[in-house]
Steps between C-alpha positions, in 0.01 A plus 500: 500500500168672421447868547242605767168599342356845558127472573400786270680332208352150532325381186335167413699262279452561127206297366361414844223761484230516233324806375139553602246425223337826389163370390257684276758757388481441128703292258827673590494339841518152353177415682250682282168383348385238755742600777631144563147374575477278191202509265135484601360336811409566862855569614554758228208719615505767763331402825638146479526466880369158600431414860753300698430129458315542167548186294352594163140404573591166659368471857785639713693271735373680810141419401577140396655400834253403774478730798516372860517645848426836650714785630354769716758759399248784466413481870834380645632711786873571469653599830817697563701278734673618817700263725518521879880517478475819294260654752730414792800646317339830395251580777723426804408814696129515412195327648253537215554394137251632244481458123592870460814438707588202281461716189714770660779248577463346152392153623205524262460702182158659523214547740231394252603132477436265798783399735554155652737428788687167484691326778849493349746622766474553873319768697630589846288792623123561515369682191148604411501418128235611252470315166239360265595140577729293723619141459402276795860452607573874479197578721616234749854649517360850552268378780783304662720813506218685680384702202166520316376478142237720343344399169401805296273506194652596168 
């Protein structure tokens, strides 16, 4: 039966760890003269950082492959999503739901990003809900419950 190990006395198995190469520390280090960089050439010089995707002067793959399509990522609006079920659960004894209240109750992270209300869940009481956007079905559910929606600008 093996003896229980004490955490402070744990050591790696002999031979499983290698020493760090001490480069440029003279001939006594075993890596003197050229410091494991070989003889002459681009890789032996300082400042040898080549850009990612550099292929030695050959046209890189990313430039050889044809480009297609368009993505409007620079102007895409990313909403913070709130569901009607969450609103019903948290704001049971309130009539008005603002973005500040959603931030306060941690339904959304920050006030600066736009908020969209989606229709997941049921709503049973009339709320006046303020948000940057509403899904059609969410707006219908809110109207059916006797509440109102108010679209605010970001």
